[in-house]
N, C-alpha and C positions, 0 to 999 in steps of 0.2 A: 805579247800580242795574243789577243783572242780571236780564234777563226772557227768560223760558223758556216755550216752548209746552207748555201742560199739557193731555197727551191726555183728561184728565178732563174738562176745561171746553172743549176745542177754541179755546183762546184764549191768549194769551201772559199771563203772571201774573208779577209781581215776586216775585224769590226772598228769602223772609223766614223765615230759621233760625228753628226752634223754639227752639233754644238760641242766643242771640245770639253770632256770631263760629263756631259749629261746625254741621257739618252732616254727616248720615248718609245714605248712598246704598248701596241695593243694586240690584245688575245680575244678569240670570238670565244663567248661564254656558252651559258646553258640555255636551252629553250625550257622555261618552268612549267611543265605540264605533270611531271612525274619525279620520283627519287632520282638522286644521283646513281649512276649505274658505275661500273668499274672502267668501262672505257672513257667516262667523263673523269673519273679519279685519276686517270692516267695524265689527261690533259693539264688536269690542275695541280697535279704535283710535278709534273714535268716543268710547268712554267712557273713554279713556286720554286723549284730549283733554280732555275734560270736568273728568276729574280734576286734569290739569295746570293747566289755567285756574283752577278754584275756588281751588287752592292759591296759584297765581299773584296771585290776588285777596285774599289774606290769611286765607281760612278755613280752619280747621282740620278737615279731611274725614277722616270714617271711611267708607272704601270696602270694601264686602263683594261679591264675585262668587261664585256657587257653581259647584260641579261636580255634576253629575247621574250617579251612578255605579251607579245600579241602575234597569233600566226594561226593558220587552220587547225592544226592540233590542237591548241589551246582552246580554240572557240568550240571543237568537237567534244572534248574532253570536260569542258565546263558544261556544255548542253546535256551530255549523259549524266553528269552529276546534278543537274538541276540547281546549279550554283552561277554566282556571277564572274566573270573573268577575273575581277581583282581578287575575290575571295580564293580562287584556285591559284592563280599566280602567286598571291600573299603566302598561302600555306607552303607552297613549294620553294619559295625564295627562302622562308624560314627553315625548311628542313635542310636546303642546300647550305645556308650558312652555318648550321649545327653540324652537319657532317664536314664542312671544311674546317671547322674548330677542332674536331675529333683528329682530323688527318694533320692538323698542324699547319694548314696550308694559311699563309698570310694574306690579309685582306688586301685587295689592290687598293691603289691610290683613287682612283674613280671607278664607280660600278654602275655606268649609265643604264636605263631602261629605255627601250625603243619608245615606249608610251610617252616617255617625258621628253622626246627630241622630234616631236610631231612639226613644230615650226622650222627647225633646221632641215629636217626630211622633205618638207614642203617646197623649202627655198632651193634645195639641189635639184629636184626635179625641174622646177620652172628653169634654173639655169639650163638643164640639160635640154629642155623643150627649146629655150631660147638660142641655143647652139645648134639646134636641128640633130641632136642626138637621141631624141626622144620625141614621141608623137602620141595623140590621141587616138584611140582605135577605133573602131566601130561599137564595139560593147561597152565603152565608156571607159575603159583601163587605159593607162597612161603606159606605153611600152618604150623599151630601151631598144633602139636600132642598132643591133650588133655589127652588121656590116658597115655602119659609118666609123666604127672604131678600127683603126688598121692595125692595132697591136692585140686585138682579140687573140686568145691562144698563147699569149706570151709565156704565163705561168704553166699551164699544163702541157705545153707542145701540140695541142691539138690545132688542127686546121679547119677552116670554116667548110671547106668542101667536104672533108672527111665528116664531120659531125653532121652535115645536111644528109649525106648520104645514109649514116647510121641512125639518122633519126626515126623515131616511130611516126607512122603515117596517121596524123590526126586532122580532124575538119576542124580549122580554125581560122575562118576568113577575116577575122578582125586583124590579125597580123599580117604585117607585110613581109614578114620572113619566119620560117617556123623556129629559128634559133632566137628570135627576139623575146625578152622576157619582162615581166611586170614590173613596173616601178609602183604604182598605184592601182589599187583593186576598187571598182565602183561597189557600193555597199549593195548587198542581197538582203532581203526582209530578213529582220531578226538578228542580224550580224551588228557588233559593234561598228562605231564608225565617226570620222572625224571630219571636219567641212575642210572643203580646199576648192581651188581655181577650178577642179574639173568635176566639182560635186561631191557628197557625201561618199567616203570610202576609207581605205586603211593602206599602209604601205606595205610594197613586198619585202620580203626578208632582206634581199642584198642590199638594199639602199638604205635600210637602218644602220647597217655597221658602217658603210662609207660616210654617213652624216655625222654618226656618233664619234667616230675616230677623228675625222678632220677637224671637226667643232672641238673637242678636247685636245688633240694633239698637233693640229696644223695639216697644211695639205701636202708637206712631205716630212716624213717622221722616220725613226731608225729601223725599228723592227715590230713585224705584224707575224703573229702565230694562231696554231690551232691546230685540230686534227687533220690527219691525211686525208680524210673524207670529204673536208671543205675545200681542198685544193681546186676541186672542179665540181659543179660551176661556181661556188659561192665566192671563192676568192678571186676567182678569174673575172667574175662579173663586178666584184669589188674595186679591181684595177680599172675595167673599163669604164665604169661609173665615175670614180674619182678623178682619173686623170683627165678624162673628157669634160667633167664640171669645172676644174680647175686649171688645166693645163700645165699642171705639177708632175713631179716624179711619183707621188705617192708615198711609195714604200723602197727602203734601202735592200734589206735583208728579210725573207720570208723564212719561217720556220714551220714544219710540220712534224708532229708527232706521230709514230705509228699505230697500228690496230691492237687492240688485244683479242688474242686468238682463244679459243676453247677447243680442244682436239683439232688443232691445226685450221680450224675455221673461225672466221671473223665473228665474233661474239654479237649477235643481233637477236631482237626478238622474234623474227620471223622463224629463226632456226630454233626458238625454244633454249637457247643457251646463255641467258640473260640471266646477270647478277647485279643487285644494287648493292651499294657500300653498307645499306643497314642489314642486308642478309649475310654480308661476309664479315664484318667487323666482330659480331658478337662469337666468331669462331676463334678468332685471334688472340694472343696473349696481350698486345696492345696495337693500337692503330700504325704505330712507327713499322709494324712488321711489314705491311701494306707499302708502305713508303719505302721499306728497303728493298721489297721485292720489285717495285717499279722502277727503283734506281739501278737495280741489279743488270737491266738490260739498257741498250744505248736508245736513248729516245726516238730516234728515226726509224729503227727495226721494229717488227712485230714482237710482241711478248706473247708467251703461253700461260695461260692461267690455269691453274690446278692446285688441289690442296697439297700434292708433293712439293710443289715449288714453294707455297706459303711455308710449308714445314721447313723447308731449307733455308729460308729467308729468316725464320724465327732461329733456327739453331745458331746461324752465323751472328745475329745480332744478340743472341743472348749471350754467345761467349764474350762479345765485347764488354757487356755491361758486369759480366761476372768479374772481368779481367780489372775492372775499375772499382770492384769493391775492395773497401779499406784502403784503398790509394788517396793520400792526401791531396787536395786541388793546389796546384801552385801555377803560377802565369806561363802560359804556354811561349817557348821561344822558338821562332821560325829557323828551320834548318833543312837537311836534305830531304825529309819526308814531305815537309810542306812545298818545297820546290818541286817535287815529283807530282805531288797532288795538284798543285796549279798548272803544271804542264800538261797533267791529263785533262783538267777542266779547260783549259784554253784551247784545247784540240776539239772543239765543236763539243763541248759538254759531255765528255767522255766519262760518265759516271762507273762504269764497269772497271774501267782502269783506277779511278779514284778512291772506290771502294776496295780493290787490291791493295793500294797504298795502306788503307786503314789496317786490312788484316795483315800486312808485313810489320806495322806497328805493334800489332797484337801479338806476332810471334816474338818479336823481339822483347817485349814486356814479359812474358813466360820466360822466355832465357835470361833476362835480367833478374826476374824474381827467383829462379832457381839458384843463381848464382849470389843470392843474398844482397844484390845491389839496388838498395831501396831508392836511393836518390835518383838512380836510371830508370827504374820503373815509374818515379812520380812525374819525371820530366816526359817520358814517353805518354803516359796517361794523359798529360796536359795536351800533348799535341793530338792525341786519338779524341778527346773531348773537343778540342777546338776545330778539329778538320770535320770532325762527324757534324759539329754544329753548323758547318756552312752548308752541308746537306740538309739540315733540318733533323739530324739523327742524334740519339744519345741526349735526348731532352728531358728524359723522365731521371728523377731521382733515383740513385742506385738501389738504395735501400728500399724504394717504393717499386722498383721493378723487380728485385728479388721475392718480393712477396706476391707478384702476380700469379708465377706459378706456371708451367708450361701448360699449354692446351693441347689435349690427345685430338685432333683435328678430325680425323674419321671416327674414332672411336666415341668422341663427344656427340657427333651427329648422329651415330646408331642409339646412343643411350637417350637421347634427347626425342628420338621419333615418337611421332604420334601415330596412333591406330588411325585407319583411314575414315572410321566413323567420327572420330574426335575432329578431325580436319574437317569434314564436312559441316559438322555442327558448328565449328567456328567460323566456316566461309559465311554459313547462313546467319549466323550473328553480325558477321560484317556486313552482310548486304542489308540486313534490317538497320544496322546504323548508318551506312550511307543513304538510305531511302530517307531516314528522319534527318538526315544533313548533319548526324554528329560525326565529323570528319576525325575529330581527335579519336574518339573510340575505335573509328574504323582504322585509323593508322596504327592504334595500340595492338588492336587483333593482328593487323598484317606484321609488325615488328615480331610478336610473339610467335607467330607462325614460322617467320624467318629464322628465328632464334633455335627453333626445333627443327630447321633444315627442310621447311615446306616453303616453296616459290610459288607465288599465285602469278597468274597471267589474265589481267583484266581485259575483257573484250567490251564491245558497245553494249550487250545485253547483260553485263555482269561479269562475276569471275565463274566462268564455267569449266577453266582447265586450271589444273594445278600439278606440281611435281616434287620429288625430292631432290633436294641439291647433291 
């Protein structure tokens, strides 16, 4: 019996598939205007772990993870770069796929892009207008009438009265209620737009996920996931839209992964403690180290990102690989360790406990090796490989892993450091490449600087701030 913490009820609930033996899961993916950062990586790795484990347990899972390829940030970044929306999102979708491949993240069964689902989005908005859950505001936007949906706040636990009391005072006479949110934005000069019954415009962010998820998975499906920062208002608004449009339940179980912190503060661009996957991976022995680090903490809690934590993950994972060196590969036989592993994972995907099972196997392997019990070593090695594989670990051939060598994270960062003048010169070269729309060269220079421990902070006027990792 798998039990999952349901963000909707605040309690662990038994996973009961709507269709016996089959599961449908939707996860909110990335908005593609920049590189994948460590917060994104945690979400990607968490739900990759969930996907792998549910399939390991025999479920036929349909996994959908969307791409947001039109929104205000994308429009602004494309304008800054003087490139088209399609060129910008195409580059960062390709970069995201490269990063996912390096991290061993399995591709979803469906990866819908918002711009591919405009007819479905428009149809859902029309249904909401028809049912009086939406209205055309005076400024031409189509707004969702939050007060019309009696269940608003069911996911976040927020009350409408409290939300209104805490809302910023904004002069927006187009809205009937300060909490109403946009479903369709009327087009402004120079912005990308699509035709609709309400004139040229583009969809609001929240309606995109409602339309894509229900189109691909139906109006009632099993699991919906995403980062904790999406719980309110994004997922709350998804519930309001989807339930109002269909009259159905929408989702049974909601899962949210916790934040990534740096020095006990949430990682964010505004705080300047922001790291991309491409800045971190060059400092690791292998991308699996980042996966091990992420899975070492329970998915729902915060995780503190630091070089020391990465070094600990590297050391533990390395011990597992070294224990498998010269161990013949035999078929794994389920036993006490696999039962404890599954019991841990069945309890809301408790990966720290599951990794503790792997470390117990490792200790037993070392004991059997000391006792000269080769068959026992081989049998335990098979279990270690098999259970590690369920989590996407121990996927590198042992001989290849051994050749990688241990990264000296902090020492390597210091040794690779560039002088300030060199950094400034490369930033200038990157600016020239961006001006010439040579984004491949721009990305190459950024990656080169990242490998040397230099993190760039792009602003609307260019790269005016940089720092050392």
